[in-house]
Structure formats: structure tokens, C-alpha cells
mmCIF file of the N, C-alpha and C atoms, coordinates in Angstrom:
data_MODEL
# 
_entry.id   MODEL 
# 
loop_
_atom_site.group_PDB 
_atom_site.id 
_atom_site.type_symbol 
_atom_site.label_atom_id 
_atom_site.label_alt_id 
_atom_site.label_comp_id 
_atom_site.label_asym_id 
_atom_site.label_entity_id 
_atom_site.label_seq_id 
_atom_site.pdbx_PDB_ins_code 
_atom_site.Cartn_x 
_atom_site.Cartn_y 
_atom_site.Cartn_z 
_atom_site.occupancy 
_atom_site.B_iso_or_equiv 
_atom_site.pdbx_formal_charge 
_atom_site.auth_seq_id 
_atom_site.auth_comp_id 
_atom_site.auth_asym_id 
_atom_site.auth_atom_id 
_atom_site.pdbx_PDB_model_num 
ATOM 1   N N  . UNK A 1 1  ? 0.842   -1.175 0.000  1.00 0.00 ? 1  UNK A N  1 
ATOM 2   C CA . UNK A 1 1  ? 0.000   0.000  0.000  1.00 0.00 ? 1  UNK A CA 1 
ATOM 3   C C  . UNK A 1 1  ? 0.885   1.235  0.000  1.00 0.00 ? 1  UNK A C  1 
ATOM 4   N N  . UNK A 1 2  ? 0.461   2.245  -0.728 1.00 0.00 ? 2  UNK A N  1 
ATOM 5   C CA . UNK A 1 2  ? 1.258   3.460  -0.863 1.00 0.00 ? 2  UNK A CA 1 
ATOM 6   C C  . UNK A 1 2  ? 1.200   4.285  0.422  1.00 0.00 ? 2  UNK A C  1 
ATOM 7   N N  . UNK A 1 3  ? 2.291   4.961  0.690  1.00 0.00 ? 3  UNK A N  1 
ATOM 8   C CA . UNK A 1 3  ? 2.348   5.837  1.859  1.00 0.00 ? 3  UNK A CA 1 
ATOM 9   C C  . UNK A 1 3  ? 1.511   7.091  1.606  1.00 0.00 ? 3  UNK A C  1 
ATOM 10  N N  . UNK A 1 4  ? 0.956   7.660  2.634  1.00 0.00 ? 4  UNK A N  1 
ATOM 11  C CA . UNK A 1 4  ? 0.190   8.889  2.515  1.00 0.00 ? 4  UNK A CA 1 
ATOM 12  C C  . UNK A 1 4  ? -1.309  8.664  2.418  1.00 0.00 ? 4  UNK A C  1 
ATOM 13  N N  . UNK A 1 5  ? -1.716  7.430  2.180  1.00 0.00 ? 5  UNK A N  1 
ATOM 14  C CA . UNK A 1 5  ? -3.145  7.145  2.127  1.00 0.00 ? 5  UNK A CA 1 
ATOM 15  C C  . UNK A 1 5  ? -3.613  6.720  3.508  1.00 0.00 ? 5  UNK A C  1 
ATOM 16  N N  . UNK A 1 6  ? -4.744  7.216  3.910  1.00 0.00 ? 6  UNK A N  1 
ATOM 17  C CA . UNK A 1 6  ? -5.276  6.855  5.208  1.00 0.00 ? 6  UNK A CA 1 
ATOM 18  C C  . UNK A 1 6  ? -6.801  6.871  5.124  1.00 0.00 ? 6  UNK A C  1 
ATOM 19  N N  . UNK A 1 7  ? -7.409  6.155  5.998  1.00 0.00 ? 7  UNK A N  1 
ATOM 20  C CA . UNK A 1 7  ? -8.867  6.108  6.043  1.00 0.00 ? 7  UNK A CA 1 
ATOM 21  C C  . UNK A 1 7  ? -9.374  7.332  6.805  1.00 0.00 ? 7  UNK A C  1 
ATOM 22  N N  . UNK A 1 8  ? -10.319 8.041  6.186  1.00 0.00 ? 8  UNK A N  1 
ATOM 23  C CA . UNK A 1 8  ? -10.863 9.235  6.813  1.00 0.00 ? 8  UNK A CA 1 
ATOM 24  C C  . UNK A 1 8  ? -11.757 8.841  7.976  1.00 0.00 ? 8  UNK A C  1 
ATOM 25  N N  . UNK A 1 9  ? -11.603 9.525  9.101  1.00 0.00 ? 9  UNK A N  1 
ATOM 26  C CA . UNK A 1 9  ? -12.388 9.231  10.282 1.00 0.00 ? 9  UNK A CA 1 
ATOM 27  C C  . UNK A 1 9  ? -13.824 9.687  10.066 1.00 0.00 ? 9  UNK A C  1 
ATOM 28  N N  . UNK A 1 10 ? -14.783 8.832  10.373 1.00 0.00 ? 10 UNK A N  1 
ATOM 29  C CA . UNK A 1 10 ? -16.192 9.142  10.189 1.00 0.00 ? 10 UNK A CA 1 
ATOM 30  C C  . UNK A 1 10 ? -16.645 10.156 11.230 1.00 0.00 ? 10 UNK A C  1 
ATOM 31  N N  . UNK A 1 11 ? -17.354 11.186 10.771 1.00 0.00 ? 11 UNK A N  1 
ATOM 32  C CA . UNK A 1 11 ? -17.872 12.197 11.683 1.00 0.00 ? 11 UNK A CA 1 
ATOM 33  C C  . UNK A 1 11 ? -19.036 11.616 12.472 1.00 0.00 ? 11 UNK A C  1 
ATOM 34  N N  . UNK A 1 12 ? -19.130 11.988 13.717 1.00 0.00 ? 12 UNK A N  1 
ATOM 35  C CA . UNK A 1 12 ? -20.222 11.543 14.573 1.00 0.00 ? 12 UNK A CA 1 
ATOM 36  C C  . UNK A 1 12 ? -21.220 12.690 14.690 1.00 0.00 ? 12 UNK A C  1 
ATOM 37  N N  . UNK A 1 13 ? -22.478 12.353 14.530 1.00 0.00 ? 13 UNK A N  1 
ATOM 38  C CA . UNK A 1 13 ? -23.538 13.362 14.633 1.00 0.00 ? 13 UNK A CA 1 
ATOM 39  C C  . UNK A 1 13 ? -23.538 13.930 16.052 1.00 0.00 ? 13 UNK A C  1 
ATOM 40  N N  . UNK A 1 14 ? -23.388 15.241 16.158 1.00 0.00 ? 14 UNK A N  1 
ATOM 41  C CA . UNK A 1 14 ? -23.340 15.890 17.471 1.00 0.00 ? 14 UNK A CA 1 
ATOM 42  C C  . UNK A 1 14 ? -24.670 15.779 18.216 1.00 0.00 ? 14 UNK A C  1 
ATOM 43  N N  . UNK A 1 15 ? -25.756 15.761 17.466 1.00 0.00 ? 15 UNK A N  1 
ATOM 44  C CA . UNK A 1 15 ? -27.064 15.687 18.112 1.00 0.00 ? 15 UNK A CA 1 
ATOM 45  C C  . UNK A 1 15 ? -27.333 14.279 18.628 1.00 0.00 ? 15 UNK A C  1 
ATOM 46  N N  . UNK A 1 16 ? -26.827 13.255 17.946 1.00 0.00 ? 16 UNK A N  1 
ATOM 47  C CA . UNK A 1 16 ? -26.961 11.884 18.453 1.00 0.00 ? 16 UNK A CA 1 
ATOM 48  C C  . UNK A 1 16 ? -26.135 11.718 19.723 1.00 0.00 ? 16 UNK A C  1 
ATOM 49  N N  . UNK A 1 17 ? -25.058 12.520 19.837 1.00 0.00 ? 17 UNK A N  1 
ATOM 50  C CA . UNK A 1 17 ? -24.193 12.454 21.009 1.00 0.00 ? 17 UNK A CA 1 
ATOM 51  C C  . UNK A 1 17 ? -24.795 13.181 22.210 1.00 0.00 ? 17 UNK A C  1 
ATOM 52  N N  . UNK A 1 18 ? -25.872 13.955 21.991 1.00 0.00 ? 18 UNK A N  1 
ATOM 53  C CA . UNK A 1 18 ? -26.536 14.571 23.129 1.00 0.00 ? 18 UNK A CA 1 
ATOM 54  C C  . UNK A 1 18 ? -26.729 16.067 23.051 1.00 0.00 ? 18 UNK A C  1 
ATOM 55  N N  . UNK A 1 19 ? -26.089 16.766 22.097 1.00 0.00 ? 19 UNK A N  1 
ATOM 56  C CA . UNK A 1 19 ? -26.267 18.209 21.986 1.00 0.00 ? 19 UNK A CA 1 
ATOM 57  C C  . UNK A 1 19 ? -27.534 18.495 21.196 1.00 0.00 ? 19 UNK A C  1 
ATOM 58  N N  . UNK A 1 20 ? -28.233 19.563 21.549 1.00 0.00 ? 20 UNK A N  1 
ATOM 59  C CA . UNK A 1 20 ? -29.469 19.895 20.852 1.00 0.00 ? 20 UNK A CA 1 
ATOM 60  C C  . UNK A 1 20 ? -29.342 21.260 20.177 1.00 0.00 ? 20 UNK A C  1 
ATOM 61  N N  . UNK A 1 21 ? -30.195 21.468 19.180 1.00 0.00 ? 21 UNK A N  1 
ATOM 62  C CA . UNK A 1 21 ? -30.239 22.727 18.449 1.00 0.00 ? 21 UNK A CA 1 
ATOM 63  C C  . UNK A 1 21 ? -31.642 23.296 18.600 1.00 0.00 ? 21 UNK A C  1 
ATOM 64  N N  . UNK A 1 22 ? -31.715 24.547 19.055 1.00 0.00 ? 22 UNK A N  1 
ATOM 65  C CA . UNK A 1 22 ? -32.992 25.215 19.208 1.00 0.00 ? 22 UNK A CA 1 
ATOM 66  C C  . UNK A 1 22 ? -32.919 26.555 18.497 1.00 0.00 ? 22 UNK A C  1 
ATOM 67  N N  . UNK A 1 23 ? -33.982 26.960 17.850 1.00 0.00 ? 23 UNK A N  1 
ATOM 68  C CA . UNK A 1 23 ? -33.968 28.186 17.054 1.00 0.00 ? 23 UNK A CA 1 
ATOM 69  C C  . UNK A 1 23 ? -33.715 29.429 17.894 1.00 0.00 ? 23 UNK A C  1 
ATOM 70  N N  . UNK A 1 24 ? -33.998 29.376 19.193 1.00 0.00 ? 24 UNK A N  1 
ATOM 71  C CA . UNK A 1 24 ? -33.797 30.537 20.056 1.00 0.00 ? 24 UNK A CA 1 
ATOM 72  C C  . UNK A 1 24 ? -32.325 30.763 20.402 1.00 0.00 ? 24 UNK A C  1 
ATOM 73  N N  . UNK A 1 25 ? -31.502 29.721 20.258 1.00 0.00 ? 25 UNK A N  1 
ATOM 74  C CA . UNK A 1 25 ? -30.070 29.835 20.545 1.00 0.00 ? 25 UNK A CA 1 
ATOM 75  C C  . UNK A 1 25 ? -29.333 30.168 19.246 1.00 0.00 ? 25 UNK A C  1 
ATOM 76  N N  . UNK A 1 26 ? -29.210 31.449 18.965 1.00 0.00 ? 26 UNK A N  1 
ATOM 77  C CA . UNK A 1 26 ? -28.693 31.927 17.683 1.00 0.00 ? 26 UNK A CA 1 
ATOM 78  C C  . UNK A 1 26 ? -27.229 31.534 17.473 1.00 0.00 ? 26 UNK A C  1 
ATOM 79  N N  . UNK A 1 27 ? -26.452 31.509 18.524 1.00 0.00 ? 27 UNK A N  1 
ATOM 80  C CA . UNK A 1 27 ? -25.029 31.172 18.375 1.00 0.00 ? 27 UNK A CA 1 
ATOM 81  C C  . UNK A 1 27 ? -24.845 29.744 17.859 1.00 0.00 ? 27 UNK A C  1 
ATOM 82  N N  . UNK A 1 28 ? -25.624 28.817 18.347 1.00 0.00 ? 28 UNK A N  1 
ATOM 83  C CA . UNK A 1 28 ? -25.510 27.425 17.912 1.00 0.00 ? 28 UNK A CA 1 
ATOM 84  C C  . UNK A 1 28 ? -26.067 27.268 16.502 1.00 0.00 ? 28 UNK A C  1 
ATOM 85  N N  . UNK A 1 29 ? -27.212 27.872 16.238 1.00 0.00 ? 29 UNK A N  1 
ATOM 86  C CA . UNK A 1 29 ? -27.838 27.740 14.922 1.00 0.00 ? 29 UNK A CA 1 
ATOM 87  C C  . UNK A 1 29 ? -26.967 28.381 13.841 1.00 0.00 ? 29 UNK A C  1 
ATOM 88  N N  . UNK A 1 30 ? -26.298 29.470 14.161 1.00 0.00 ? 30 UNK A N  1 
ATOM 89  C CA . UNK A 1 30 ? -25.473 30.157 13.164 1.00 0.00 ? 30 UNK A CA 1 
ATOM 90  C C  . UNK A 1 30 ? -24.236 29.345 12.771 1.00 0.00 ? 30 UNK A C  1 
ATOM 91  N N  . UNK A 1 31 ? -23.866 28.342 13.551 1.00 0.00 ? 31 UNK A N  1 
ATOM 92  C CA . UNK A 1 31 ? -22.749 27.473 13.161 1.00 0.00 ? 31 UNK A CA 1 
ATOM 93  C C  . UNK A 1 31 ? -23.099 26.604 11.954 1.00 0.00 ? 31 UNK A C  1 
ATOM 94  N N  . UNK A 1 32 ? -24.390 26.420 11.714 1.00 0.00 ? 32 UNK A N  1 
ATOM 95  C CA . UNK A 1 32 ? -24.837 25.542 10.640 1.00 0.00 ? 32 UNK A CA 1 
ATOM 96  C C  . UNK A 1 32 ? -25.204 26.293 9.369  1.00 0.00 ? 32 UNK A C  1 
ATOM 97  N N  . UNK A 1 33 ? -24.894 27.599 9.286  1.00 0.00 ? 33 UNK A N  1 
ATOM 98  C CA . UNK A 1 33 ? -25.083 28.342 8.051  1.00 0.00 ? 33 UNK A CA 1 
ATOM 99  C C  . UNK A 1 33 ? -23.742 28.935 7.628  1.00 0.00 ? 33 UNK A C  1 
ATOM 100 N N  . UNK A 1 34 ? -23.548 29.095 6.316  1.00 0.00 ? 34 UNK A N  1 
ATOM 101 C CA . UNK A 1 34 ? -22.272 29.638 5.846  1.00 0.00 ? 34 UNK A CA 1 
ATOM 102 C C  . UNK A 1 34 ? -22.322 31.162 5.814  1.00 0.00 ? 34 UNK A C  1 
ATOM 103 N N  . UNK A 1 35 ? -21.270 31.783 5.307  1.00 0.00 ? 35 UNK A N  1 
ATOM 104 C CA . UNK A 1 35 ? -21.164 33.241 5.349  1.00 0.00 ? 35 UNK A CA 1 
ATOM 105 C C  . UNK A 1 35 ? -22.192 33.930 4.449  1.00 0.00 ? 35 UNK A C  1 
ATOM 106 N N  . UNK A 1 36 ? -22.757 33.210 3.481  1.00 0.00 ? 36 UNK A N  1 
ATOM 107 C CA . UNK A 1 36 ? -23.794 33.783 2.630  1.00 0.00 ? 36 UNK A CA 1 
ATOM 108 C C  . UNK A 1 36 ? -25.195 33.585 3.211  1.00 0.00 ? 36 UNK A C  1 
ATOM 109 N N  . UNK A 1 37 ? -25.297 32.815 4.288  1.00 0.00 ? 37 UNK A N  1 
ATOM 110 C CA . UNK A 1 37 ? -26.588 32.581 4.924  1.00 0.00 ? 37 UNK A CA 1 
ATOM 111 C C  . UNK A 1 37 ? -27.251 31.290 4.503  1.00 0.00 ? 37 UNK A C  1 
ATOM 112 N N  . UNK A 1 38 ? -26.548 30.472 3.712  1.00 0.00 ? 38 UNK A N  1 
ATOM 113 C CA . UNK A 1 38 ? -27.124 29.208 3.257  1.00 0.00 ? 38 UNK A CA 1 
ATOM 114 C C  . UNK A 1 38 ? -26.916 28.119 4.310  1.00 0.00 ? 38 UNK A C  1 
ATOM 115 N N  . UNK A 1 39 ? -27.821 27.147 4.330  1.00 0.00 ? 39 UNK A N  1 
ATOM 116 C CA . UNK A 1 39 ? -27.716 26.019 5.249  1.00 0.00 ? 39 UNK A CA 1 
ATOM 117 C C  . UNK A 1 39 ? -26.619 25.091 4.740  1.00 0.00 ? 39 UNK A C  1 
ATOM 118 N N  . UNK A 1 40 ? -25.694 24.726 5.619  1.00 0.00 ? 40 UNK A N  1 
ATOM 119 C CA . UNK A 1 40 ? -24.591 23.860 5.224  1.00 0.00 ? 40 UNK A CA 1 
ATOM 120 C C  . UNK A 1 40 ? -25.068 22.418 5.038  1.00 0.00 ? 40 UNK A C  1 
ATOM 121 N N  . UNK A 1 41 ? -24.482 21.681 4.096  1.00 0.00 ? 41 UNK A N  1 
ATOM 122 C CA . UNK A 1 41 ? -24.915 20.308 3.839  1.00 0.00 ? 41 UNK A CA 1 
ATOM 123 C C  . UNK A 1 41 ? -24.418 19.338 4.912  1.00 0.00 ? 41 UNK A C  1 
ATOM 124 N N  . UNK A 1 42 ? -24.971 18.129 4.866  1.00 0.00 ? 42 UNK A N  1 
ATOM 125 C CA . UNK A 1 42 ? -24.633 17.090 5.849  1.00 0.00 ? 42 UNK A CA 1 
ATOM 126 C C  . UNK A 1 42 ? -23.156 16.759 5.861  1.00 0.00 ? 42 UNK A C  1 
ATOM 127 N N  . UNK A 1 43 ? -22.551 16.726 4.684  1.00 0.00 ? 43 UNK A N  1 
ATOM 128 C CA . UNK A 1 43 ? -21.131 16.340 4.619  1.00 0.00 ? 43 UNK A CA 1 
ATOM 129 C C  . UNK A 1 43 ? -20.229 17.341 5.330  1.00 0.00 ? 43 UNK A C  1 
ATOM 130 N N  . UNK A 1 44 ? -20.710 18.566 5.502  1.00 0.00 ? 44 UNK A N  1 
ATOM 131 C CA . UNK A 1 44 ? -19.939 19.577 6.221  1.00 0.00 ? 44 UNK A CA 1 
ATOM 132 C C  . UNK A 1 44 ? -20.312 19.641 7.700  1.00 0.00 ? 44 UNK A C  1 
ATOM 133 N N  . UNK A 1 45 ? -21.591 19.443 8.019  1.00 0.00 ? 45 UNK A N  1 
ATOM 134 C CA . UNK A 1 45 ? -22.016 19.531 9.413  1.00 0.00 ? 45 UNK A CA 1 
ATOM 135 C C  . UNK A 1 45 ? -21.735 18.245 10.175 1.00 0.00 ? 45 UNK A C  1 
ATOM 136 N N  . UNK A 1 46 ? -21.723 17.113 9.470  1.00 0.00 ? 46 UNK A N  1 
ATOM 137 C CA . UNK A 1 46 ? -21.486 15.834 10.130 1.00 0.00 ? 46 UNK A CA 1 
ATOM 138 C C  . UNK A 1 46 ? -22.727 15.269 10.794 1.00 0.00 ? 46 UNK A C  1 
ATOM 139 N N  . UNK A 1 47 ? -23.891 15.834 10.512 1.00 0.00 ? 47 UNK A N  1 
ATOM 140 C CA . UNK A 1 47 ? -25.137 15.381 11.126 1.00 0.00 ? 47 UNK A CA 1 
ATOM 141 C C  . UNK A 1 47 ? -25.726 14.213 10.344 1.00 0.00 ? 47 UNK A C  1 
ATOM 142 N N  . UNK A 1 48 ? -26.479 13.367 11.029 1.00 0.00 ? 48 UNK A N  1 
ATOM 143 C CA . UNK A 1 48 ? -27.197 12.291 10.343 1.00 0.00 ? 48 UNK A CA 1 
ATOM 144 C C  . UNK A 1 48 ? -28.398 12.913 9.629  1.00 0.00 ? 48 UNK A C  1 
ATOM 145 N N  . UNK A 1 49 ? -29.058 12.141 8.760  1.00 0.00 ? 49 UNK A N  1 
ATOM 146 C CA . UNK A 1 49 ? -30.149 12.678 7.941  1.00 0.00 ? 49 UNK A CA 1 
ATOM 147 C C  . UNK A 1 49 ? -31.292 13.205 8.791  1.00 0.00 ? 49 UNK A C  1 
ATOM 148 N N  . UNK A 1 50 ? -31.646 12.479 9.817  1.00 0.00 ? 50 UNK A N  1 
ATOM 149 C CA . UNK A 1 50 ? -32.754 12.882 10.693 1.00 0.00 ? 50 UNK A CA 1 
ATOM 150 C C  . UNK A 1 50 ? -32.461 14.217 11.358 1.00 0.00 ? 50 UNK A C  1 
ATOM 151 N N  . UNK A 1 51 ? -31.267 14.364 11.882 1.00 0.00 ? 51 UNK A N  1 
ATOM 152 C CA . UNK A 1 51 ? -30.922 15.588 12.596 1.00 0.00 ? 51 UNK A CA 1 
ATOM 153 C C  . UNK A 1 51 ? -30.602 16.741 11.642 1.00 0.00 ? 51 UNK A C  1 
ATOM 154 N N  . UNK A 1 52 ? -30.163 16.451 10.420 1.00 0.00 ? 52 UNK A N  1 
ATOM 155 C CA . UNK A 1 52 ? -29.954 17.517 9.444  1.00 0.00 ? 52 UNK A CA 1 
ATOM 156 C C  . UNK A 1 52 ? -31.291 18.165 9.094  1.00 0.00 ? 52 UNK A C  1 
ATOM 157 N N  . UNK A 1 53 ? -32.341 17.360 8.988  1.00 0.00 ? 53 UNK A N  1 
ATOM 158 C CA . UNK A 1 53 ? -33.669 17.911 8.741  1.00 0.00 ? 53 UNK A CA 1 
ATOM 159 C C  . UNK A 1 53 ? -34.114 18.777 9.923  1.00 0.00 ? 53 UNK A C  1 
ATOM 160 N N  . UNK A 1 54 ? -33.801 18.340 11.135 1.00 0.00 ? 54 UNK A N  1 
ATOM 161 C CA . UNK A 1 54 ? -34.137 19.112 12.343 1.00 0.00 ? 54 UNK A CA 1 
ATOM 162 C C  . UNK A 1 54 ? -33.370 20.440 12.360 1.00 0.00 ? 54 UNK A C  1 
ATOM 163 N N  . UNK A 1 55 ? -32.100 20.401 12.008 1.00 0.00 ? 55 UNK A N  1 
ATOM 164 C CA . UNK A 1 55 ? -31.284 21.616 11.967 1.00 0.00 ? 55 UNK A CA 1 
ATOM 165 C C  . UNK A 1 55 ? -31.867 22.599 10.955 1.00 0.00 ? 55 UNK A C  1 
ATOM 166 N N  . UNK A 1 56 ? -32.221 22.101 9.766  1.00 0.00 ? 56 UNK A N  1 
ATOM 167 C CA . UNK A 1 56 ? -32.789 22.969 8.729  1.00 0.00 ? 56 UNK A CA 1 
ATOM 168 C C  . UNK A 1 56 ? -34.096 23.594 9.194  1.00 0.00 ? 56 UNK A C  1 
ATOM 169 N N  . UNK A 1 57 ? -34.911 22.822 9.881  1.00 0.00 ? 57 UNK A N  1 
ATOM 170 C CA . UNK A 1 57 ? -36.183 23.336 10.397 1.00 0.00 ? 57 UNK A CA 1 
ATOM 171 C C  . UNK A 1 57 ? -35.945 24.438 11.425 1.00 0.00 ? 57 UNK A C  1 
ATOM 172 N N  . UNK A 1 58 ? -34.975 24.254 12.310 1.00 0.00 ? 58 UNK A N  1 
ATOM 173 C CA . UNK A 1 58 ? -34.677 25.254 13.335 1.00 0.00 ? 58 UNK A CA 1 
ATOM 174 C C  . UNK A 1 58 ? -34.107 26.529 12.712 1.00 0.00 ? 58 UNK A C  1 
ATOM 175 N N  . UNK A 1 59 ? -33.286 26.398 11.670 1.00 0.00 ? 59 UNK A N  1 
ATOM 176 C CA . UNK A 1 59 ? -32.745 27.572 10.980 1.00 0.00 ? 59 UNK A CA 1 
ATOM 177 C C  . UNK A 1 59 ? -33.878 28.355 10.333 1.00 0.00 ? 59 UNK A C  1 
ATOM 178 N N  . UNK A 1 60 ? -34.802 27.648 9.696  1.00 0.00 ? 60 UNK A N  1 
ATOM 179 C CA . UNK A 1 60 ? -35.927 28.314 9.038  1.00 0.00 ? 60 UNK A CA 1 
ATOM 180 C C  . UNK A 1 60 ? -36.819 29.018 10.055 1.00 0.00 ? 60 UNK A C  1 
ATOM 181 N N  . UNK A 1 61 ? -37.005 28.425 11.214 1.00 0.00 ? 61 UNK A N  1 
ATOM 182 C CA . UNK A 1 61 ? -37.779 29.078 12.272 1.00 0.00 ? 61 UNK A CA 1 
ATOM 183 C C  . UNK A 1 61 ? -37.081 30.343 12.758 1.00 0.00 ? 61 UNK A C  1 
ATOM 184 N N  . UNK A 1 62 ? -35.755 30.257 12.938 1.00 0.00 ? 62 UNK A N  1 
ATOM 185 C CA . UNK A 1 62 ? -34.996 31.426 13.399 1.00 0.00 ? 62 UNK A CA 1 
ATOM 186 C C  . UNK A 1 62 ? -35.048 32.542 12.366 1.00 0.00 ? 62 UNK A C  1 
ATOM 187 N N  . UNK A 1 63 ? -35.029 32.194 11.088 1.00 0.00 ? 63 UNK A N  1 
ATOM 188 C CA . UNK A 1 63 ? -35.149 33.211 10.041 1.00 0.00 ? 63 UNK A CA 1 
ATOM 189 C C  . UNK A 1 63 ? -36.527 33.864 10.087 1.00 0.00 ? 63 UNK A C  1 
ATOM 190 N N  . UNK A 1 64 ? -37.560 33.043 10.239 1.00 0.00 ? 64 UNK A N  1 
ATOM 191 C CA . UNK A 1 64 ? -38.929 33.562 10.266 1.00 0.00 ? 64 UNK A CA 1 
ATOM 192 C C  . UNK A 1 64 ? -39.145 34.508 11.447 1.00 0.00 ? 64 UNK A C  1 
ATOM 193 N N  . UNK A 1 65 ? -38.529 34.186 12.589 1.00 0.00 ? 65 UNK A N  1 
ATOM 194 C CA . UNK A 1 65 ? -38.657 35.012 13.786 1.00 0.00 ? 65 UNK A CA 1 
ATOM 195 C C  . UNK A 1 65 ? -37.682 36.197 13.776 1.00 0.00 ? 65 UNK A C  1 
ATOM 196 N N  . UNK A 1 66 ? -36.946 36.365 12.674 1.00 0.00 ? 66 UNK A N  1 
ATOM 197 C CA . UNK A 1 66 ? -35.992 37.458 12.451 1.00 0.00 ? 66 UNK A CA 1 
ATOM 198 C C  . UNK A 1 66 ? -34.805 37.405 13.421 1.00 0.00 ? 66 UNK A C  1 
ATOM 199 N N  . UNK A 1 67 ? -34.447 36.196 13.865 1.00 0.00 ? 67 UNK A N  1 
ATOM 200 C CA . UNK A 1 67 ? -33.253 36.038 14.691 1.00 0.00 ? 67 UNK A CA 1 
ATOM 201 C C  . UNK A 1 67 ? -32.022 35.860 13.817 1.00 0.00 ? 67 UNK A C  1 
ATOM 202 N N  . UNK A 1 68 ? -32.234 35.330 12.605 1.00 0.00 ? 68 UNK A N  1 
ATOM 203 C CA . UNK A 1 68 ? -31.179 35.163 11.619 1.00 0.00 ? 68 UNK A CA 1 
ATOM 204 C C  . UNK A 1 68 ? -31.617 35.821 10.320 1.00 0.00 ? 68 UNK A C  1 
ATOM 205 N N  . UNK A 1 69 ? -30.681 36.374 9.551  1.00 0.00 ? 69 UNK A N  1 
ATOM 206 C CA . UNK A 1 69 ? -31.064 36.940 8.257  1.00 0.00 ? 69 UNK A CA 1 
ATOM 207 C C  . UNK A 1 69 ? -31.227 35.838 7.207  1.00 0.00 ? 69 UNK A C  1 
ATOM 208 N N  . UNK A 1 70 ? -32.072 36.094 6.202  1.00 0.00 ? 70 UNK A N  1 
ATOM 209 C CA . UNK A 1 70 ? -32.215 35.158 5.098  1.00 0.00 ? 70 UNK A CA 1 
ATOM 210 C C  . UNK A 1 70 ? -30.968 35.178 4.220  1.00 0.00 ? 70 UNK A C  1 
ATOM 211 N N  . UNK A 1 71 ? -30.402 36.368 4.005  1.00 0.00 ? 71 UNK A N  1 
ATOM 212 C CA . UNK A 1 71 ? -29.220 36.544 3.171  1.00 0.00 ? 71 UNK A CA 1 
ATOM 213 C C  . UNK A 1 71 ? -28.275 37.484 3.905  1.00 0.00 ? 71 UNK A C  1 
ATOM 214 N N  . UNK A 1 72 ? -26.981 37.238 3.770  1.00 0.00 ? 72 UNK A N  1 
ATOM 215 C CA . UNK A 1 72 ? -26.005 38.125 4.400  1.00 0.00 ? 72 UNK A CA 1 
ATOM 216 C C  . UNK A 1 72 ? -25.317 38.973 3.356  1.00 0.00 ? 72 UNK A C  1 
# 
């Protein structure tokens, strides 16, 4: 086997580990959006499919309540 190749470590879903995301906590929710205000994909957040849907729902709620901007 060639040197320099290694198996990438699998990301663990933070929400499965016990952390929660709520739309009222802007600091946590803002970690899941990029500098343009878009929702980051699963491959970047490391969330499982179920919790990625939950994160997206909480971001949309925070936007609706004007806690987060739609566009930056």
C-alpha cells in the first residue's frame, strides 16, 4: 500500500451524542449556516439525515422570527 493514504475518520452526529439545536439559541444555529446565509450540507455539518432535517427546520424558524437573516 502506498504511503500517505489513510482512512478518513467518520464524523459523529453531534445531536446523536446529546447536543441539541434550538432556534432561540442563535449562536448554535449560526454554526450551521455559511457566510452567505445558506444552510450547510450534511457532509460539512457531520449530522445524520434525521438531525440535518431538524437543523434545517430550526434555521428556518430562526429566520422567520428574524433572529437570523435570510441573506447576508
